[in-house]
C-alpha positions as CSV (number, residue, x, y, z in Angstrom):
1,V,37.2,9.2,-14.9
2,S,36.5,8.7,-18.6
3,N,37.6,5.3,-18.7
4,A,35.8,4.1,-15.5
5,A,32.6,5.6,-16.6
6,R,32.7,3.5,-19.8
7,G,33.2,0.5,-17.5
8,I,29.8,1.0,-16.2
9,S,26.9,-1.0,-17.6
10,E,23.5,-1.6,-16.9
11,S,24.2,-5.1,-15.7
12,D,26.7,-4.0,-13.4
13,L,26.1,-0.6,-11.5
14,R,28.3,-1.4,-8.7
15,R,31.3,0.3,-9.7
16,R,31.8,3.9,-9.0
17,L,34.1,6.6,-10.0
18,P,37.4,7.3,-8.2
19,I,37.6,10.7,-6.3
20,E,41.0,12.1,-6.7
21,S,40.4,15.9,-5.9
22,N,38.4,18.3,-3.9
23,D,37.8,20.8,-7.2
24,E,34.8,20.7,-9.6
25,I,35.8,17.6,-11.4
26,G,35.8,16.0,-7.9
27,G,32.4,17.4,-7.1
28,L,31.1,16.3,-10.4
29,T,32.5,13.0,-9.7
30,Q,30.7,12.6,-6.5
31,T,27.4,13.7,-7.9
32,F,27.9,11.1,-10.4
33,N,28.5,8.6,-7.9
34,D,25.5,9.5,-6.1
35,L,23.5,9.2,-9.4
36,L,24.5,5.5,-9.7
37,D,23.8,4.9,-6.0
38,R,19.9,5.9,-6.8
39,L,20.3,4.0,-10.2
40,E,21.4,0.9,-8.5
41,R,18.9,1.0,-5.8
42,A,16.0,1.5,-8.4
43,F,17.4,-1.5,-10.5
44,V,17.4,-3.7,-7.3
45,A,13.9,-2.5,-6.3
46,Q,12.7,-3.2,-9.9
47,R,14.0,-6.6,-10.1
48,R,12.6,-7.5,-6.6
49,F,9.2,-6.0,-7.7
50,I,9.1,-8.2,-10.7
51,D,10.2,-11.4,-8.9
52,D,7.5,-10.7,-6.1
53,A,4.6,-9.8,-8.6
54,G,5.9,-13.2,-10.5
55,H,5.7,-15.1,-7.5
56,E,2.2,-13.8,-6.5
57,L,0.7,-14.6,-10.1
58,R,2.5,-18.2,-10.4
59,T,0.6,-19.5,-7.3
60,P,-3.0,-18.9,-8.5
61,I,-2.0,-19.8,-12.1
62,T,-0.5,-23.2,-10.5
63,I,-3.6,-23.9,-8.6
64,I,-5.9,-23.2,-11.6
65,Q,-3.7,-25.5,-13.9
66,G,-4.0,-28.3,-11.3
67,Q,-7.5,-28.1,-11.0
68,L,-8.1,-27.9,-14.8
69,E,-5.9,-31.1,-15.3
70,L,-7.6,-33.0,-12.5
71,L,-11.3,-32.2,-13.7
72,S,-13.7,-34.9,-12.9
73,D,-16.5,-35.9,-15.0
74,D,-18.7,-36.0,-11.9
75,P,-20.8,-32.7,-12.0
76,D,-20.4,-32.0,-8.1
77,E,-16.5,-32.4,-8.6
78,R,-16.6,-30.4,-11.6
79,Q,-18.6,-27.7,-9.9
80,K,-16.3,-27.5,-6.9
81,S,-13.3,-27.4,-9.2
82,L,-14.9,-24.3,-11.4
83,H,-15.4,-22.7,-8.2
84,I,-11.5,-22.8,-7.0
85,V,-10.8,-21.7,-10.7
86,M,-13.1,-18.7,-10.7
87,D,-12.0,-17.8,-7.2
88,E,-8.2,-17.8,-8.4
89,L,-9.2,-15.8,-11.4
90,D,-10.9,-13.3,-9.1
91,R,-8.0,-13.3,-6.9
92,M,-5.6,-12.3,-9.8
93,S,-7.8,-9.8,-11.2
94,R,-7.7,-8.0,-7.8
95,F,-3.8,-8.3,-7.7
96,V,-3.5,-6.8,-11.1
97,G,-5.9,-4.2,-10.2
98,D,-3.9,-3.2,-7.2
99,L,-0.9,-3.1,-9.3
100,L,-2.4,-0.7,-11.9
101,L,-3.5,1.4,-8.8
102,L,-0.1,1.8,-7.5
103,A,1.1,2.7,-10.9
104,R,-1.5,5.2,-11.2
105,A,-0.7,6.8,-7.7
106,E,1.9,9.1,-8.9
107,R,-0.2,10.6,-11.9
108,P,-1.4,13.9,-11.5
109,D,-4.9,13.0,-12.3
110,F,-5.0,9.8,-9.9
111,L,-7.3,12.1,-7.4
112,N,-10.4,13.7,-8.0
113,L,-10.5,16.5,-5.5
114,D,-13.5,18.0,-4.0
115,T,-14.4,19.6,-0.6
116,V,-15.4,16.9,1.6
117,D,-17.3,17.3,5.0
118,V,-15.2,15.2,7.6
119,T,-18.4,14.6,9.8
120,T,-20.2,13.2,7.1
121,L,-17.4,11.2,5.6
122,T,-16.5,9.6,9.1
123,E,-20.2,8.6,9.7
124,E,-20.3,7.0,6.2
125,L,-16.8,5.1,7.0
126,H,-18.1,3.8,10.0
127,M,-21.6,2.6,8.3
128,K,-19.7,1.1,5.5
129,A,-17.0,-0.9,7.8
130,T,-20.2,-2.5,9.6
131,A,-20.7,-4.3,6.4
132,L,-17.6,-6.1,6.4
133,G,-18.0,-8.5,9.1
134,D,-19.3,-9.3,12.6
135,R,-17.0,-7.1,14.9
136,R,-17.9,-4.6,17.5
137,W,-17.6,-1.6,15.1
138,T,-17.7,1.6,17.2
139,L,-17.4,5.2,16.0
140,D,-14.8,7.1,17.9
141,A,-14.3,11.0,17.9
142,V,-15.5,12.7,14.8
143,G,-14.2,15.8,13.3
144,K,-15.9,18.7,12.3
145,G,-14.9,20.9,9.3
146,R,-14.1,20.5,5.7
147,I,-11.0,19.3,3.7
148,V,-10.0,19.3,0.1
149,A,-9.7,15.6,-0.9
150,D,-10.9,12.4,-3.0
151,R,-13.7,11.2,-1.1
152,Q,-13.4,7.6,-2.9
153,R,-9.6,7.3,-2.5
154,V,-9.9,8.3,1.4
155,T,-12.8,5.7,1.6
156,Q,-10.7,3.2,-0.2
157,A,-7.7,3.7,2.1
158,I,-9.9,3.5,5.3
159,M,-11.7,0.5,4.1
160,Q,-8.4,-1.4,3.5
161,L,-7.4,-0.5,7.0
162,A,-10.8,-1.8,8.4
163,Q,-10.5,-4.8,6.5
164,N,-7.0,-5.5,7.7
165,A,-7.9,-4.9,11.3
166,M,-11.2,-7.4,10.7
167,Q,-8.8,-10.1,9.5
168,H,-6.2,-9.8,12.4
169,S,-8.8,-9.8,15.2
170,G,-11.3,-12.2,17.0
171,A,-15.0,-12.5,16.2
172,D,-15.8,-10.6,19.5
173,S,-13.3,-7.8,19.1
174,A,-13.9,-4.1,18.9
175,I,-12.5,-1.9,15.9
176,A,-13.0,1.8,16.3
177,I,-12.9,4.5,13.5
178,G,-12.6,7.9,14.2
179,S,-11.3,11.5,12.7
180,E,-10.4,14.7,13.8
181,L,-9.3,17.9,12.7
182,Q,-6.4,20.2,14.3
183,N,-3.5,22.4,13.3
184,G,-4.7,22.5,9.5
185,S,-4.6,18.8,9.2
186,A,-7.0,15.9,9.1
187,R,-6.6,12.8,11.1
188,F,-8.5,9.2,10.3
189,W,-8.1,6.2,12.1
190,V,-8.6,2.5,12.5
191,D,-8.0,1.1,15.8
192,D,-8.2,-2.4,16.8
193,N,-7.2,-4.7,19.7
194,G,-6.2,-7.7,17.7
195,S,-2.6,-9.7,17.3
196,G,-0.5,-6.4,16.9
197,I,2.3,-6.1,14.9
198,P,6.2,-6.8,15.9
199,L,8.1,-3.6,16.5
200,A,10.8,-4.6,14.3
201,E,8.6,-5.2,11.2
202,Q,6.6,-1.7,11.7
203,D,8.9,0.6,9.5
204,Q,8.5,-2.0,6.7
205,I,4.8,-2.8,6.6
206,F,4.1,-0.4,4.1
207,E,6.5,-1.7,1.6
208,R,5.1,-3.6,-1.5
209,F,4.9,-7.4,-1.0
210,H,6.2,-7.0,2.7
211,R,5.9,-10.5,4.3
212,S,5.2,-10.1,8.1
213,S,6.1,-13.1,10.2
214,E,3.1,-13.1,11.7
215,G,1.0,-13.0,8.7
216,R,-0.4,-9.8,9.6
217,T,0.0,-7.8,6.6
218,R,-0.5,-10.7,3.9
219,S,-3.7,-10.9,2.6
220,E,-5.6,-11.8,-0.5
221,G,-4.3,-8.4,-2.0
222,G,-0.8,-10.3,-2.3
223,G,0.9,-7.7,0.3
224,L,-0.3,-4.7,-1.6
225,G,-3.0,-3.4,0.6
226,L,-0.9,-1.2,3.1
227,S,1.1,0.0,0.1
228,I,-2.1,1.4,-1.5
229,V,-3.1,3.1,1.9
230,K,0.1,5.0,1.9
231,A,0.1,5.9,-1.7
232,I,-3.4,7.2,-1.3
233,A,-2.2,9.3,1.6
234,E,1.0,10.4,-0.3
235,A,-1.1,11.7,-3.2
236,H,-3.1,13.9,-0.9
237,H,0.3,15.1,0.7
238,G,0.0,13.3,3.5
239,G,1.2,10.1,5.3
240,V,0.1,7.4,7.3
241,E,1.6,6.0,10.5
242,V,1.3,3.1,12.7
243,E,0.9,2.3,16.6
244,S,1.1,-1.2,17.5
245,R,2.2,-3.7,20.1
246,P,2.2,-7.4,19.6
247,G,-0.9,-8.3,21.8
248,A,-2.2,-5.3,22.3
249,G,-3.6,-4.2,19.2
250,T,-3.1,-1.9,16.3
251,K,-4.1,1.7,15.1
252,F,-3.4,3.1,11.6
253,V,-3.7,6.8,11.4
254,I,-3.8,8.8,7.9
255,T,-3.0,12.3,8.2
256,L,-4.1,14.7,5.2
257,P,-3.6,18.5,4.8
258,V,-6.8,20.5,4.8
259,D,-6.1,22.1,1.7
260,Q,-4.2,20.9,-1.3
261,P,-1.4,22.6,-2.9
262,E,-2.1,24.3,-6.3
263,P,-0.9,21.8,-9.2
264,T,2.8,22.9,-10.6
265,A,3.3,22.9,-14.4
266,E,5.6,19.8,-13.4
267,D,2.7,18.1,-11.8
268,G,0.8,18.4,-15.0
269,A,3.5,17.3,-17.3
């Protein structure tokens, strides 16, 4: 066992220790192998994250470099090039901001919790959504009651879902925003009648940098928008679900507990 363990390195986590008995040593060996499984998955995810992040940043950098290399003496052409450069820099800034937000989402100080009136919040969400673009924004059911939540983070999550719905529905499409309280939970949703999401992809759309075959979840945020929604919901000890059929629209539902658990010593560490 010792010789096999010494043969495992950070560059090769594929090896596993042989389990040759059912005694305490065998159980310890199995636990060690399980730990290696988790480490290997973490390293693979980290490498994929670095590769994807590098790709997302490389594209705007290439565009900026190309525009600067071809910068013309003509004032109009220079203005067009500068506009493209500034737009790409803004996209990079948003992307880096999203990465930092996801990194902070697991910290205990990520949320600024307060008592929030669900009716007022839902009406505010609908009002803010109408400013996103020309769609038939409707206010669905409105929950009545209060929850303990971070108003700004919940707003951020719903606005991301509203933006996503707008990007994947036509100008004459209806998009509904609503809420309800039941069984100790608050539910907020965004419901559109856009292009929908293939069933085979619905389990993966909340992954960072997920590339949808329909382009549904890829936006200027570099494929991080739905990951941020999930992170905000889970920081509240809640979750997010999707109900969708291709050609029949999509409904995202964020479920949050009415009350938040007391922080533990481990949370504050």
